[in-house]
C-alpha positions in Angstrom: 14.8 17.8 -106.7 17.9 20.0 -107.0 17.5 23.5 -108.2 19.2 24.1 -110.9 22.7 26.9 -111.2 23.1 29.3 -113.3 23.6 28.4 -117.2 27.1 30.3 -116.8 27.8 28.5 -113.7 27.7 31.1 -110.6 27.3 30.0 -107.1 27.3 26.3 -108.0 28.3 23.9 -105.9 31.2 21.9 -106.5 30.0 17.9 -107.2 31.7 15.2 -105.5 30.4 12.2 -108.6 32.9 8.8 -107.3 31.3 6.5 -105.4 33.0 4.0 -102.5 34.1 1.5 -105.3 35.7 3.9 -107.6 32.7 4.6 -110.0 30.8 7.7 -111.0 27.5 9.0 -111.0 26.1 11.9 -110.7 22.4 12.2 -108.4 19.6 11.3 -110.0 17.8 14.2 -109.3 20.1 16.5 -110.0 19.2 19.6 -112.5 21.3 20.6 -114.6 21.8 24.3 -115.6 22.2 23.6 -119.3 18.4 21.9 -118.8 15.8 24.3 -119.4 12.8 25.1 -117.0 9.1 23.5 -118.9 7.1 26.3 -117.9 9.4 29.1 -118.2 9.9 27.8 -121.4 6.5 28.1 -122.4 5.7 31.4 -120.6 9.2 32.7 -122.9 8.1 30.9 -126.2 4.8 31.2 -127.1 5.5 31.4 -130.5 6.3 27.6 -130.1 2.5 26.7 -129.8 1.7 25.7 -133.5 -1.4 27.5 -133.2 0.2 31.1 -131.9 3.2 30.7 -134.6 3.6 33.9 -136.2 4.6 33.1 -140.4 7.7 34.1 -141.2 8.8 35.0 -144.9 10.7 32.3 -146.3 14.3 32.4 -147.4 17.4 30.5 -148.7 18.9 30.7 -145.6 16.0 29.6 -143.5 17.1 26.2 -141.3 14.1 25.4 -139.8 12.4 25.9 -143.5 15.3 23.9 -145.4 14.7 20.8 -142.4 11.3 20.6 -143.3 11.6 20.7 -146.8 14.3 17.8 -147.0 12.9 15.8 -144.2 9.2 15.3 -146.6 11.4 15.0 -149.2 13.5 11.9 -147.6 10.2 10.0 -146.3 8.0 10.9 -148.9 5.4 12.1 -145.6 3.8 15.5 -144.9 5.7 16.3 -141.7 3.9 17.2 -138.9 4.2 19.4 -136.4 6.4 18.7 -133.2 4.4 19.0 -129.9 6.0 20.6 -126.4 6.6 17.1 -124.6 5.2 15.7 -122.0 6.0 17.1 -118.5 7.3 13.1 -118.3 9.6 13.2 -121.5 10.9 16.6 -120.4 11.8 15.3 -116.8 13.2 12.1 -118.6 15.4 14.8 -120.8 17.3 16.0 -117.5 18.0 12.5 -116.3 19.6 11.7 -119.6 21.7 14.9 -119.4 23.3 13.5 -116.4 23.8 9.9 -117.2 26.7 8.6 -119.0 27.0 5.0 -120.2 27.3 2.9 -117.4 28.2 -0.1 -119.0 31.3 2.0 -120.2 31.9 4.3 -117.4 32.6 1.4 -115.3 35.1 -0.5 -117.1 37.3 2.8 -117.5 37.8 3.8 -113.8 39.2 1.0 -114.0 42.0 1.5 -116.0 44.1 3.8 -113.4 44.5 0.4 -111.7 44.6 -2.2 -114.0 47.5 0.3 -116.0 46.3 1.8 -119.4 48.3 -0.8 -121.5 46.8 -3.4 -119.9 43.3 -2.4 -119.4 43.5 -1.8 -123.5 45.3 -4.9 -124.3 42.2 -6.5 -122.6 39.7 -4.5 -125.0 41.1 -5.5 -127.6 41.6 -9.2 -127.0 37.9 -9.0 -125.9 36.7 -7.7 -129.7 39.4 -9.8 -132.3 39.4 -12.7 -129.9 36.1 -13.1 -128.0 35.8 -11.9 -123.8 36.2 -16.0 -123.1 39.7 -15.6 -124.4 40.7 -13.1 -121.6 42.4 -14.4 -118.3 41.3 -12.1 -115.4 38.6 -10.3 -117.1 37.1 -7.7 -114.8 33.2 -8.1 -113.9 32.7 -4.5 -115.7 34.6 -5.9 -119.3 32.1 -9.0 -118.9 29.0 -7.0 -118.3 29.9 -4.4 -121.3 30.8 -7.3 -123.7 27.8 -9.3 -122.5 26.0 -6.0 -124.0 27.8 -5.8 -127.1 28.1 -9.6 -127.6 24.3 -10.4 -128.4 22.3 -7.7 -130.8 19.0 -6.9 -129.3 16.4 -9.1 -130.7 15.0 -5.7 -133.2 18.5 -5.6 -135.0 17.5 -6.8 -138.4 20.9 -7.0 -140.5 19.0 -7.4 -144.2 18.0 -4.1 -143.7 21.2 -3.3 -141.6 22.9 -4.4 -144.9 20.5 -2.3 -147.1 21.3 0.8 -145.0 25.2 0.7 -145.5 24.3 -0.3 -149.3 22.5 3.1 -149.2 25.0 5.5 -147.5 28.0 3.3 -150.5 26.8 4.2 -153.3 26.9 8.0 -152.4 30.0 7.5 -150.7 32.1 9.8 -153.3 30.1 13.3 -153.2 30.1 13.3 -148.7 33.1 15.2 -148.7 31.0 18.2 -149.7 29.9 18.3 -146.7 31.7 16.0 -144.0 32.8 19.4 -142.5 29.6 20.9 -141.7 28.6 17.7 -139.9 31.8 17.7 -138.2 31.6 21.6 -137.0 27.8 20.5 -135.8 29.1 19.7 -133.2 29.9 22.7 -131.4 27.1 24.5 -132.2 26.3 24.6 -128.2 28.7 24.2 -126.4 26.7 22.2 -123.6 28.7 19.0 -126.3 31.4 21.2 -127.1 33.1 21.6 -123.7 34.5 17.7 -123.0 36.5 18.6 -126.8 37.9 22.1 -125.0 38.4 21.5 -121.9 40.7 17.4 -122.8 42.2 19.5 -125.2 41.8 16.2 -127.7 40.7 19.1 -130.6 42.5 22.3 -131.5 43.3 24.6 -134.4 46.4 22.8 -135.1 44.8 19.3 -135.3 41.1 19.3 -136.9 42.0 19.1 -140.0 43.4 15.3 -139.0 40.7 14.7 -136.6 38.0 15.5 -139.6 40.2 12.9 -141.7 39.6 10.6 -138.9 36.1 11.4 -138.1 35.2 10.9 -142.0 36.5 7.1 -142.0 35.2 6.3 -138.8 32.0 6.8 -140.2 32.9 5.9 -144.3 34.0 2.7 -142.2 30.3 1.4 -141.0 29.0 1.5 -144.7 31.4 -1.6 -145.8 30.0 -4.4 -146.3 28.9 -6.6 -143.0 30.9 -3.4 -140.8 29.0 -3.7 -137.5 28.9 -7.5 -137.6 30.6 -8.7 -134.4 33.5 -9.4 -136.5 34.2 -6.6 -138.6 35.8 -3.3 -137.8 33.3 -1.5 -137.8 31.5 -3.2 -134.6 35.8 -2.9 -133.0 35.5 0.7 -134.0 32.4 1.6 -132.9 33.4 0.3 -129.0 36.5 1.6 -128.6 35.2 5.4 -129.3 32.5 4.2 -126.4 35.4 3.1 -124.6 37.3 6.3 -125.5 34.0 8.1 -124.4 33.8 6.8 -120.9 37.7 7.3 -120.4 37.2 11.4 -121.5 33.8 10.9 -118.6 36.5 9.6 -116.1 39.5 12.4 -116.6 37.2 14.8 -116.7 35.7 14.0 -113.5 39.2 13.4 -112.2 41.7 15.6 -112.9 39.3 18.2 -114.1 37.4 21.1 -113.6 34.3 19.6 -114.9 31.4 21.4 -113.9 28.3 18.9 -113.0 25.9 21.3 -111.4 26.3 23.5 -114.6 26.6 20.9 -117.7 25.8 17.8 -116.1 27.4 14.4 -117.0 30.4 14.9 -119.4 29.3 13.9 -123.1 25.8 12.4 -121.6 23.1 10.3 -123.5 21.4 13.5 -125.2 24.7 14.4 -126.1 26.1 10.7 -127.7 22.2 10.6 -129.6 22.9 14.0 -131.5 25.7 13.1 -132.8 24.5 9.4 -134.3 21.3 11.6 -135.1 23.1 14.2 -136.4 25.5 11.9 -138.6 23.2 10.1 -140.7 20.2 13.6 -140.5 23.1 15.6 -142.4 24.4 12.7 -144.6 20.5 12.1 -146.2 19.1 16.2 -145.8 22.6 17.0 -147.7 21.7 14.1 -150.4 18.1 15.2 -150.5 19.8 18.9 -151.5 21.6 17.7 -154.0 19.1 15.4 -156.0 20.3 12.3 -154.7 17.1 11.4 -152.6 17.3 7.6 -151.3 13.4 6.4 -151.0 11.8 6.5 -148.0 12.3 2.6 -148.0 16.4 3.1 -148.2 16.4 6.0 -145.4 14.3 3.7 -143.1 16.8 1.0 -143.5 19.9 3.9 -143.2 18.0 4.8 -139.5 18.0 1.1 -138.9 21.5 0.9 -139.4 22.2 4.3 -137.1 19.4 3.3 -135.1 22.2 0.0 -133.9 25.5 2.3 -134.3 23.4 4.5 -131.7 22.9 1.1 -129.1 26.6 -0.3 -129.9 27.9 3.1 -128.9 26.4 3.4 -126.1 22.8 5.6 -126.3 20.1 3.8 -124.5 17.5 2.4 -126.4 14.3 5.4 -126.6 17.0 8.1 -128.2 17.6 6.0 -130.9 15.0 5.9 -133.7 13.4 3.7 -134.7 10.4 5.5 -137.4 10.7 9.1 -138.9 7.2 10.4 -136.3 10.3 8.8 -133.6 13.3 11.3 -135.1 11.2 13.9 -135.0 10.4 13.3 -130.9 13.7 12.7 -129.7 14.9 16.0 -132.1 12.4 17.8 -129.8 12.8 17.2 -126.9 16.4 17.7 -127.4 16.7 20.7 -128.3 13.9 22.1 -126.5 14.9 20.8 -123.0 18.6 21.6 -123.7 19.5 25.7 -123.0 22.0 27.4 -125.7 25.2 28.4 -125.0 28.1 30.0 -126.8 31.7 29.4 -125.8 34.6 31.7 -127.3 36.6 28.4 -128.2 33.0 27.4 -130.3 34.2 30.1 -133.0 37.8 29.3 -133.5 37.3 25.7 -134.0 34.5 26.1 -135.8 36.4 28.6 -138.1 39.2 26.6 -138.6 37.6 23.2 -139.2 34.9 24.7 -142.0 38.4 26.6 -143.3 40.6 23.8 -142.9 42.6 22.5 -146.0 42.5 19.0 -146.5 44.0 18.2 -149.5 47.6 19.5 -148.7 50.3 18.0 -151.1 47.8 16.9 -153.9 48.2 19.4 -156.4 46.2 21.7 -158.4 42.8 19.0 -158.1 43.3 19.4 -154.6 43.8 22.8 -154.2 40.5 22.8 -156.2 38.7 20.4 -154.6 39.5 22.6 -150.8 38.7 25.4 -152.8 34.9 24.3 -153.9 34.4 22.1 -150.4 35.5 25.2 -147.9 32.9 27.2 -150.1 30.3 25.1 -149.9 30.4 24.1 -146.8 30.0 27.8 -145.3 26.7 28.3 -147.6 25.7 24.7 -145.9 26.1 25.8 -142.3 24.3 28.2 -143.0 21.3 26.5 -144.2 21.4 24.0 -141.6 22.2 26.6 -138.9 20.8 30.0 -139.8 22.2 33.0 -140.6 22.5 34.5 -137.1 24.6 31.5 -136.0 26.2 31.9 -138.7 27.3 35.4 -138.0 28.2 34.7 -134.6 31.0 32.6 -135.6 32.6 35.0 -138.1 32.5 32.5 -140.7 33.5 35.3 -143.3 31.4 35.8 -146.4 31.0 33.0 -147.8 26.8 33.4 -148.2 26.8 33.5 -152.3 27.4 30.1 -152.1 23.5 29.6 -151.1 22.9 29.3 -154.4 25.1 25.5 -154.6 22.4 23.4 -153.7 19.8 25.1 -156.3 22.2 25.0 -159.0 23.8 21.1 -158.6 19.9 19.5 -157.8 18.9 19.3 -161.6 22.4 17.5 -161.9 22.1 15.5 -159.4 18.6 14.3 -159.5 19.6 12.9 -163.6 22.1 11.6 -162.4 20.4 9.6 -159.7 17.6 8.7 -161.8 20.0 7.5 -164.4 21.4 5.0 -162.3 17.9 3.9 -160.7 16.6 3.4 -164.7 19.6 1.4 -165.8 20.3 -2.0 -165.5 22.7 -3.4 -162.4 23.3 1.0 -162.3 22.2 0.6 -158.1 25.0 -2.1 -157.9 27.6 -0.2 -159.7 26.9 2.6 -158.0 27.7 0.5 -154.9 30.8 -0.6 -155.7 32.3 2.3 -156.5 31.3 3.8 -153.9 32.9 1.0 -152.0 36.2 1.2 -153.6 36.7 4.8 -152.8 36.2 4.2 -149.0 38.9 1.3 -149.4 41.2 4.5 -150.5 40.6 6.5 -148.1 41.0 3.4 -145.6 44.5 3.1 -147.1 45.9 6.7 -146.4 48.8 6.7 -143.7 47.3 9.7 -142.6 43.7 7.7 -141.0 44.9 4.6 -141.4 43.8 4.1 -137.0 41.0 5.2 -135.7 42.3 7.4 -132.2 42.0 5.9 -129.6 44.9 7.3 -126.7 43.0 8.9 -123.7 43.7 13.3 -123.8 46.1 13.4 -121.1 48.3 11.0 -122.7 48.4 12.7 -125.9 51.1 14.4 -127.1 
């Protein structure tokens, strides 16, 4: 097995991932610089052992405290201390850091040969009419649709729809933490690097991208969205292929350092984004006093498990239970070496301070004022004071009081919803109407689907 290069890229050899047939894979023995050495980690971090961990004084800015507290509320269980992954699991994380999405990657590698308009037309036709209607469909596209057209046996559609119902009833409140979920992408530069290098996200476009991502997340909460003919299903598959195109072009035309960073948008980072989207949503709702029952949270997890499958995440990184969720989170966190990039600071500040309601009058200005400051407070609660200061987000820490202040009102409102006959259905209907309005906004009417090098 090869030796991990320095994380700063020094003395890292150039790696050509392309095979003779034009597809791309990384050597399965590669140890990328982003992957931690397990033995060195245990030596440097003995405090990770629960028996040796020093007791910390808790504060409102203690991210770990809030995570454990809110997870306990959501699951209805005492959250166990996660153990250090075994050597086998640790090496599995290494493999997942150098693995992309072979089915989508192989189709993306054909785009230059087919021509981008033709390849995109084939994908659109397969999504709208079915793969059998695509004349001369390449085998790579057939293989991709053989997977997405046939849901795994574990998919329970009743649970998927109940999970969507539970999320949809809170849709009008999700604007309070949408930018937080988006900014989490930049916390570790390993995950953010494809965004920086492709230019697909910049300080000038961050507000629009934030709206587009929110639309994607809200879209899959509508009834039937992830069914084969649903708009949510089609968007997820398109984004899956877009990720593959980014991988292809970073290798083909960019200067991607595979020895240091592994695969662009690898399995570990895809899983992190998938889990992060529903966990941030669920954590923050719990913090606002709008608590889903453990069964409802389990159904939400089931929905996102299927979403993860559709977008190309391997099965062992899609959580099946509360314990599984903790296992995956620990695996991703401990095995990945943290990295910081100054571009992350610029994008984080732009994301956290972007005005999303310009031109909407005094009400839009007021909502932006609250949104920005609440998001700053939530960022520190989620990531800790040290990272908050590293990102130079300013001094909005006084908004740490927001969650404790509104929790009683949120809890009272959600209790009233549960106790009122038909209250839950009314909340779901109102949430659906809110999502419909978001979907009709011209600026974000279509989810982005253009290779970065073709974008203006």
